[in-house]
N, CA, C and O atoms as a GROMACS GRO file, in nm:
protein
  312
    1LYS      N    1   1.734  -0.207  -0.827
    1LYS     CA    2   1.760  -0.249  -0.691
    1LYS      C    3   1.693  -0.383  -0.664
    1LYS      O    4   1.588  -0.415  -0.721
    2SER      N    5   1.752  -0.458  -0.579
    2SER     CA    6   1.691  -0.584  -0.538
    2SER      C    7   1.592  -0.559  -0.425
    2SER      O    8   1.590  -0.451  -0.367
    3ASP      N    9   1.510  -0.659  -0.395
    3ASP     CA   10   1.416  -0.647  -0.284
    3ASP      C   11   1.488  -0.621  -0.152
    3ASP      O   12   1.434  -0.553  -0.065
    4GLU      N   13   1.608  -0.674  -0.138
    4GLU     CA   14   1.683  -0.654  -0.014
    4GLU      C   15   1.718  -0.506   0.007
    4GLU      O   16   1.726  -0.461   0.121
    5ASP      N   17   1.738  -0.432  -0.100
    5ASP     CA   18   1.770  -0.290  -0.090
    5ASP      C   19   1.650  -0.206  -0.046
    5ASP      O   20   1.667  -0.094   0.001
    6GLN      N   21   1.529  -0.260  -0.062
    6GLN     CA   22   1.409  -0.184  -0.032
    6GLN      C   23   1.336  -0.236   0.091
    6GLN      O   24   1.219  -0.205   0.110
    7HIS      N   25   1.401  -0.314   0.172
    7HIS     CA   26   1.338  -0.377   0.289
    7HIS      C   27   1.403  -0.328   0.416
    7HIS      O   28   1.525  -0.312   0.424
    8ALA      N   29   1.322  -0.303   0.516
    8ALA     CA   30   1.375  -0.260   0.645
    8ALA      C   31   1.298  -0.329   0.757
    8ALA      O   32   1.176  -0.346   0.747
    9ASP      N   33   1.367  -0.367   0.862
    9ASP     CA   34   1.305  -0.421   0.982
    9ASP      C   35   1.317  -0.317   1.092
    9ASP      O   36   1.422  -0.256   1.109
   10VAL      N   37   1.209  -0.298   1.166
   10VAL     CA   38   1.210  -0.206   1.278
   10VAL      C   39   1.195  -0.288   1.405
   10VAL      O   40   1.092  -0.352   1.426
   11VAL      N   41   1.297  -0.286   1.490
   11VAL     CA   42   1.295  -0.358   1.617
   11VAL      C   43   1.297  -0.253   1.728
   11VAL      O   44   1.386  -0.169   1.733
   12LEU      N   45   1.198  -0.259   1.815
   12LEU     CA   46   1.184  -0.156   1.917
   12LEU      C   47   1.243  -0.196   2.051
   12LEU      O   48   1.266  -0.110   2.136
   13THR      N   49   1.268  -0.323   2.071
   13THR     CA   50   1.330  -0.368   2.196
   13THR      C   51   1.435  -0.473   2.164
   13THR      O   52   1.428  -0.539   2.060
   14ALA      N   53   1.531  -0.488   2.251
   14ALA     CA   54   1.638  -0.584   2.228
   14ALA      C   55   1.586  -0.727   2.228
   14ALA      O   56   1.642  -0.812   2.159
   15ASP      N   57   1.482  -0.756   2.306
   15ASP     CA   58   1.432  -0.893   2.314
   15ASP      C   59   1.323  -0.922   2.211
   15ASP      O   60   1.269  -1.033   2.209
   16GLY      N   61   1.289  -0.826   2.124
   16GLY     CA   62   1.193  -0.849   2.017
   16GLY      C   63   1.047  -0.837   2.058
   16GLY      O   64   0.958  -0.854   1.974
   17ARG      N   65   1.018  -0.808   2.185
   17ARG     CA   66   0.880  -0.792   2.229
   17ARG      C   67   0.828  -0.654   2.187
   17ARG      O   68   0.907  -0.561   2.170
   18PRO      N   69   0.696  -0.641   2.169
   18PRO     CA   70   0.641  -0.509   2.133
   18PRO      C   71   0.668  -0.406   2.242
   18PRO      O   72   0.656  -0.435   2.361
   19ALA      N   73   0.703  -0.287   2.199
   19ALA     CA   74   0.725  -0.176   2.294
   19ALA      C   75   0.603  -0.085   2.286
   19ALA      O   76   0.611   0.026   2.233
   20ASP      N   77   0.492  -0.132   2.338
   20ASP     CA   78   0.367  -0.058   2.324
   20ASP      C   79   0.343   0.044   2.435
   20ASP      O   80   0.233   0.099   2.447
   21ASN      N   81   0.443   0.068   2.516
   21ASN     CA   82   0.426   0.163   2.626
   21ASN      C   83   0.494   0.298   2.600
   21ASN      O   84   0.504   0.380   2.690
   22ARG      N   85   0.540   0.321   2.476
   22ARG     CA   86   0.605   0.449   2.446
   22ARG      C   87   0.600   0.476   2.295
   22ARG      O   88   0.578   0.386   2.214
   23ASP      N   89   0.622   0.601   2.260
   23ASP     CA   90   0.626   0.642   2.120
   23ASP      C   91   0.764   0.616   2.061
   23ASP      O   92   0.861   0.599   2.135
   24PHE      N   93   0.770   0.612   1.929
   24PHE     CA   94   0.900   0.605   1.863
   24PHE      C   95   0.894   0.694   1.739
   24PHE      O   96   0.786   0.722   1.687
   25VAL      N   97   1.010   0.736   1.693
   25VAL     CA   98   1.021   0.821   1.574
   25VAL      C   99   1.091   0.741   1.467
   25VAL      O  100   1.199   0.686   1.489
   26LEU      N  101   1.030   0.734   1.350
   26LEU     CA  102   1.088   0.664   1.237
   26LEU      C  103   1.129   0.768   1.134
   26LEU      O  104   1.043   0.834   1.076
   27ASP      N  105   1.258   0.782   1.110
   27ASP     CA  106   1.310   0.872   1.007
   27ASP      C  107   1.345   0.790   0.885
   27ASP      O  108   1.407   0.684   0.896
   28TYR      N  109   1.305   0.837   0.768
   28TYR     CA  110   1.340   0.768   0.645
   28TYR      C  111   1.361   0.870   0.535
   28TYR      O  112   1.321   0.986   0.547
   29ARG      N  113   1.424   0.827   0.428
   29ARG     CA  114   1.455   0.914   0.316
   29ARG      C  115   1.410   0.845   0.188
   29ARG      O  116   1.432   0.725   0.171
   30LEU      N  117   1.348   0.920   0.100
   30LEU     CA  118   1.308   0.866  -0.030
   30LEU      C  119   1.426   0.875  -0.124
   30LEU      O  120   1.499   0.974  -0.124
   31ALA      N  121   1.445   0.772  -0.205
   31ALA     CA  122   1.564   0.764  -0.287
   31ALA      C  123   1.540   0.803  -0.433
   31ALA      O  124   1.635   0.807  -0.511
   32GLY      N  125   1.416   0.832  -0.470
   32GLY     CA  126   1.387   0.862  -0.610
   32GLY      C  127   1.439   0.998  -0.654
   32GLY      O  128   1.469   1.084  -0.571
   33GLU      N  129   1.449   1.015  -0.785
   33GLU     CA  130   1.494   1.142  -0.840
   33GLU      C  131   1.381   1.221  -0.904
   33GLU      O  132   1.403   1.330  -0.956
   34LYS      N  133   1.259   1.167  -0.901
   34LYS     CA  134   1.144   1.237  -0.957
   34LYS      C  135   1.024   1.215  -0.866
   34LYS      O  136   1.028   1.131  -0.776
   35ILE      N  137   0.918   1.290  -0.889
   35ILE     CA  138   0.796   1.276  -0.810
   35ILE      C  139   0.731   1.143  -0.844
   35ILE      O  140   0.708   1.112  -0.961
   36GLU      N  141   0.700   1.064  -0.743
   36GLU     CA  142   0.635   0.934  -0.761
   36GLU      C  143   0.501   0.937  -0.690
   36GLU      O  144   0.482   1.010  -0.593
   37SER      N  145   0.408   0.857  -0.738
   37SER     CA  146   0.279   0.845  -0.670
   37SER      C  147   0.238   0.699  -0.667
   37SER      O  148   0.285   0.618  -0.747
   38GLY      N  149   0.151   0.668  -0.575
   38GLY     CA  150   0.105   0.531  -0.563
   38GLY      C  151  -0.030   0.525  -0.495
   38GLY      O  152  -0.074   0.622  -0.433
   39LEU      N  153  -0.096   0.412  -0.508
   39LEU     CA  154  -0.226   0.392  -0.448
   39LEU      C  155  -0.233   0.250  -0.395
   39LEU      O  156  -0.207   0.154  -0.468
   40MET      N  157  -0.268   0.236  -0.268
   40MET     CA  158  -0.287   0.104  -0.209
   40MET      C  159  -0.434   0.090  -0.173
   40MET      O  160  -0.493   0.180  -0.114
   41LEU      N  161  -0.492  -0.024  -0.207
   41LEU     CA  162  -0.634  -0.049  -0.182
   41LEU      C  163  -0.649  -0.166  -0.087
   41LEU      O  164  -0.574  -0.263  -0.094
   42TYR      N  165  -0.747  -0.158   0.001
   42TYR     CA  166  -0.781  -0.269   0.089
   42TYR      C  167  -0.930  -0.295   0.075
   42TYR      O  168  -1.012  -0.209   0.107
   43LYS      N  169  -0.964  -0.413   0.028
   43LYS     CA  170  -1.104  -0.451   0.015
   43LYS      C  171  -1.141  -0.537   0.134
   43LYS      O  172  -1.083  -0.643   0.156
   44GLY      N  173  -1.237  -0.491   0.212
   44GLY     CA  174  -1.280  -0.562   0.331
   44GLY      C  175  -1.350  -0.693   0.298
   44GLY      O  176  -1.398  -0.713   0.186
   45GLN      N  177  -1.354  -0.780   0.394
   45GLN     CA  178  -1.416  -0.911   0.378
   45GLN      C  179  -1.547  -0.914   0.455
   45GLN      O  180  -1.562  -0.846   0.556
   46GLY      N  181  -1.641  -0.992   0.409
   46GLY     CA  182  -1.765  -1.013   0.483
   46GLY      C  183  -1.877  -0.920   0.442
   46GLY      O  184  -1.862  -0.834   0.356
   47GLU      N  185  -1.991  -0.942   0.507
   47GLU     CA  186  -2.115  -0.873   0.471
   47GLU      C  187  -2.110  -0.723   0.500
   47GLU      O  188  -2.155  -0.643   0.418
   48ASN      N  189  -2.056  -0.684   0.614
   48ASN     CA  190  -2.050  -0.542   0.653
   48ASN      C  191  -1.910  -0.483   0.638
   48ASN      O  192  -1.872  -0.393   0.712
   49ALA      N  193  -1.837  -0.534   0.543
   49ALA     CA  194  -1.697  -0.493   0.527
   49ALA      C  195  -1.686  -0.349   0.478
   49ALA      O  196  -1.773  -0.300   0.405
   50GLU      N  197  -1.580  -0.284   0.518
   50GLU     CA  198  -1.548  -0.150   0.470
   50GLU      C  199  -1.423  -0.157   0.384
   50GLU      O  200  -1.334  -0.237   0.410
   51ASN      N  201  -1.417  -0.073   0.284
   51ASN     CA  202  -1.301  -0.066   0.196
   51ASN      C  203  -1.222   0.061   0.228
   51ASN      O  204  -1.280   0.163   0.265
   52PHE      N  205  -1.090   0.053   0.213
   52PHE     CA  206  -1.004   0.166   0.244
   52PHE      C  207  -0.902   0.184   0.132
   52PHE      O  208  -0.875   0.091   0.056
   53PHE      N  209  -0.846   0.305   0.123
   53PHE     CA  210  -0.737   0.329   0.030
   53PHE      C  211  -0.638   0.426   0.091
   53PHE      O  212  -0.670   0.503   0.182
   54LEU      N  213  -0.516   0.421   0.040
   54LEU     CA  214  -0.411   0.514   0.080
   54LEU      C  215  -0.347   0.567  -0.048
   54LEU      O  216  -0.292   0.490  -0.126
   55ALA      N  217  -0.356   0.697  -0.068
   55ALA     CA  218  -0.292   0.761  -0.183
   55ALA      C  219  -0.164   0.827  -0.135
   55ALA      O  220  -0.162   0.895  -0.033
   56MET      N  221  -0.055   0.806  -0.210
   56MET     CA  222   0.076   0.858  -0.169
   56MET      C  223   0.137   0.941  -0.282
   56MET      O  224   0.130   0.903  -0.398
   57VAL      N  225   0.196   1.052  -0.246
   57VAL     CA  226   0.277   1.131  -0.338
   57VAL      C  227   0.411   1.150  -0.270
   57VAL      O  228   0.419   1.205  -0.160
   58GLU      N  229   0.516   1.104  -0.336
   58GLU     CA  230   0.649   1.103  -0.274
   58GLU      C  231   0.744   1.192  -0.353
   58GLU      O  232   0.791   1.153  -0.460
   59PRO      N  233   0.773   1.311  -0.302
   59PRO     CA  234   0.866   1.399  -0.373
   59PRO      C  235   1.011   1.364  -0.341
   59PRO      O  236   1.039   1.311  -0.233
   60PRO      N  237   1.102   1.393  -0.432
   60PRO     CA  238   1.244   1.378  -0.400
   60PRO      C  239   1.288   1.492  -0.308
   60PRO      O  240   1.208   1.577  -0.270
   61LYS      N  241   1.414   1.492  -0.272
   61LYS     CA  242   1.466   1.596  -0.181
   61LYS      C  243   1.448   1.736  -0.240
   61LYS      O  244   1.409   1.828  -0.168
   62ALA      N  245   1.475   1.752  -0.367
   62ALA     CA  246   1.458   1.882  -0.434
   62ALA      C  247   1.382   1.859  -0.564
   62ALA      O  248   1.413   1.767  -0.640
   63VAL      N  249   1.283   1.942  -0.590
   63VAL     CA  250   1.201   1.929  -0.711
   63VAL      C  251   1.222   2.052  -0.797
   63VAL      O  252   1.207   2.165  -0.750
   64ALA      N  253   1.256   2.030  -0.923
   64ALA     CA  254   1.269   2.142  -1.017
   64ALA      C  255   1.131   2.198  -1.047
   64ALA      O  256   1.034   2.122  -1.057
   65ALA      N  257   1.121   2.328  -1.062
   65ALA     CA  258   0.992   2.392  -1.090
   65ALA      C  259   0.929   2.337  -1.218
   65ALA      O  260   0.807   2.329  -1.227
   66SER      N  261   1.010   2.300  -1.315
   66SER     CA  262   0.958   2.246  -1.441
   66SER      C  263   0.895   2.108  -1.424
   66SER      O  264   0.818   2.065  -1.510
   67ALA      N  265   0.927   2.038  -1.316
   67ALA     CA  266   0.871   1.905  -1.292
   67ALA      C  267   0.735   1.909  -1.224
   67ALA      O  268   0.668   1.807  -1.212
   68ILE      N  269   0.694   2.027  -1.178
   68ILE     CA  270   0.566   2.041  -1.107
   68ILE      C  271   0.460   2.084  -1.206
   68ILE      O  272   0.467   2.194  -1.262
   69SER      N  273   0.361   1.998  -1.229
   69SER     CA  274   0.254   2.033  -1.322
   69SER      C  275   0.145   2.113  -1.251
   69SER      O  276   0.124   2.098  -1.130
   70PRO      N  277   0.076   2.198  -1.326
   70PRO     CA  278  -0.033   2.275  -1.266
   70PRO      C  279  -0.140   2.180  -1.212
   70PRO      O  280  -0.164   2.074  -1.270
   71ARG      N  281  -0.202   2.217  -1.100
   71ARG     CA  282  -0.299   2.125  -1.041
   71ARG      C  283  -0.397   2.200  -0.951
   71ARG      O  284  -0.370   2.309  -0.902
   72ASP      N  285  -0.508   2.137  -0.932
   72ASP     CA  286  -0.608   2.176  -0.833
   72ASP      C  287  -0.637   2.052  -0.751
   72ASP      O  288  -0.646   1.942  -0.805
   73TYR      N  289  -0.651   2.070  -0.622
   73TYR     CA  290  -0.684   1.958  -0.533
   73TYR      C  291  -0.823   1.979  -0.477
   73TYR      O  292  -0.857   2.087  -0.428
   74ILE      N  293  -0.903   1.875  -0.484
   74ILE     CA  294  -1.034   1.876  -0.422
   74ILE      C  295  -1.041   1.753  -0.333
   74ILE      O  296  -1.031   1.640  -0.381
   75PHE      N  297  -1.060   1.774  -0.204
   75PHE     CA  298  -1.070   1.664  -0.108
   75PHE      C  299  -1.216   1.650  -0.067
   75PHE      O  300  -1.278   1.746  -0.021
   76VAL      N  301  -1.270   1.532  -0.083
   76VAL     CA  302  -1.406   1.503  -0.040
   76VAL      C  303  -1.396   1.397   0.068
   76VAL      O  304  -1.349   1.286   0.042
   77VAL      N  305  -1.438   1.430   0.188
   77VAL     CA  306  -1.433   1.336   0.300
   77VAL      C  307  -1.576   1.307   0.341
   77VAL      O  308  -1.652   1.398   0.372
   78ASP      N  309  -1.611   1.180   0.341
   78ASP     CA  310  -1.747   1.140   0.376
   78ASP      C  311  -1.743   1.060   0.503
   78ASP      O  312  -1.848   1.016   0.552
   0.00000   0.00000   0.00000
């Protein structure tokens, strides 16, 4: 796929101004045929900077039982 196939613009008002006075619902669909994962990192700038990460697991619409590997999840929140 080209970059154009994976890009979307979200416009909340006809005049392009932010619509910060109400909620909106964004519906989307994942197009992959297998389980995908990703990690995005943000390294803060400056002396007192904080670092952040976002871990993503994106399942397709239907997952075959054979595609799911055994796992244990341990979440540590500090």
